N, C-alpha and C positions, 0 to 999 in steps of 0.2 A: 584641582579641579572640584568643587563642592559636589555632595550626593545629589542636591537640588537640581545642580547644572545637567548631571547625568541622568536624571530622571525627566527632566524636561527635554532633554534630546532623543530619548527613549520614547515617549509619549508623542512626541513630533513625528517620528520616523513612523512609528505604528499608525498614526492617525493618516500620513501621506501613503503609507502602504495599503490602508484599508480603502482610502479614496480611490487609488488606483485600480485595485482589485474589484472594488464596487462598478466602478466606471467600465471595465472590462465586461466584468459578468452581467451587467443591465444589457447592453444589446444582444449578448448570446439568448437569455432567456426571453427577452422581447421577440426576438426572431423565431424561436422556436413555437412560443405561444400563437404568432400569426399562422404559422405553417401548418399547425394542428388544425386550426380553424378553416382552413381553406378547403372546400368541397371538390374531390377529383372524381365526378361521375362522368362517365363517357358511354356513346352509343357504341357498343362493341361489335354488334352484328344485326343485320336487316335480312330477312324471309320475306320479299316482297311480291314474289310469284310463288303462291302456294304450290308444291308440287300435286300430281294428282289432278283430279277434274274439280273445276271451279263450280260447285252447284250450290253455294251458299250456305250448305249445312252447318252447322257448330263445328263438325270435324275439320270440313274444308278451310272455313275462317280461321280455326286455330291454328292452321299451319301457316298463316301470315303471321309476323311478329316481329318486335323490334327488341333486342336485347340492351340493357343498360349493365355497366359493371361499375362498381365502387372501387377505386385502386388505391384508397387509403387504408391506413390501418385503424380508422374511427368509423363508427355508423354514420350514416347520412340521413337525414330527416328529409324524406321528399312529399309531406305533407303542404298541397298547393302547388307543387310543380306540374308542368305541363308537356306531353308529347303531343306533337301536332304532325300533319301531313299536307302536304300541297292542297290535297282534295278539300281540305276545309275541316276535316274531322279532328277534333282535339281530345285527349284523354287526360282528366284532371287526377293525380295521385290524392289519393284520401287516408290519414292515418298509416303510411307504409314508412319504415324504416329498413333502408338498405344496409345488411351487416357489412362489416369491413372485409373487403377483398371479395365480395360475393358480387353475383350476377342475378338479374332479374330478366324475365322473359314476359313481356306484355302481349299478349295475343288478341286479335280483333274480335273474335267470336265470344259467344258464352262459356261460361265454366266457372268454378268454384276457385277464388283466390286462395293462393298458397303463399309460402314464404319465397319460394322460387318462380312461381307462375302468376300473372295478375291477367284478368281478363275484361276486356272493354265493353262487353255484351252488346255486340252491334251484330246487325244482320247483313250487313254487304261490305265489301272488302274497302278499306281505306288507303292501301297502298298500291300506287300505278304499278302496273307489270312491267312496264318498258322504262320509266323515267320519274325521278321525284326526288325528293328531300324529306328525311323526319328532322324534327327539330325539338330539343330538350331546354326548356326554360325552367329557372329557377321560381321561388314563389314570390319574386320582384319583378317578374318577366323578363331577366336579365338572360340572355343566350348563354347557355352552359354548353352545348354541343350541337352540332347538325351533322348529319351523314347524307351523300346524295348519292345516286346509282342511275345508269343508262346516259342519255345525252344530257343531263343536268350535272353530272361530275365535274364539268369544266363550265359551269354556268357564268354569269356576267360578274357576280362577287366571289368565285371560285372558292366557294365555302371549303373544298377539301384541301387546300392550301393555306388555310389561315393559321393552322399551326406548324406551317413548313413542312407538311407532307406532299409526298409526291406520290405518283400512280402504283410505285411498289408497295405502299402502304395500303391500298385499297385493291383487295381481292376476293375471289370468290373459292370457296372452298369445294372440295368434291362433291357435295350435296349441293351446290349451288346458291350457299349462304353468301350476302356479301359481309366482308368482315375485314377488320383492320389488322394490319399486319405487323 
């Protein structure tokens, strides 16, 4: 066998091996890429019935809140996202990035925004004390998450079960906060 025949066979084998490795590696990197871009922000807790006296003071209104948690290892830009309640009140996020694995609490009343607390600057309650739904939408108005309490927990569209959750996943902690399990 000539040296040229061996070289051609080696080159052909190398080309086939490179093609196989490239084919196998491409989908894995593409899958990783799409996974990193998917935002996973959840409504993790709701304090809909502020403890204490409801006197519409900033102190009382700020005890009514919704918590959002970023479950990914990447920051999520919430600019243009909305958080709304059935009573019609909508809060729009402006220039806010939720850090990886972080939680932010959105209070109803007046206050100074921080990295962990945002304020809607409202003068009245927005969450019904007995039943309601908080809805989080992205900047394209797509539903990201919703959380219901009271008689709405098992409403017509069964929002609490859209991810396969059941009643055990919707609990109140010892302070009366509605939390996901």
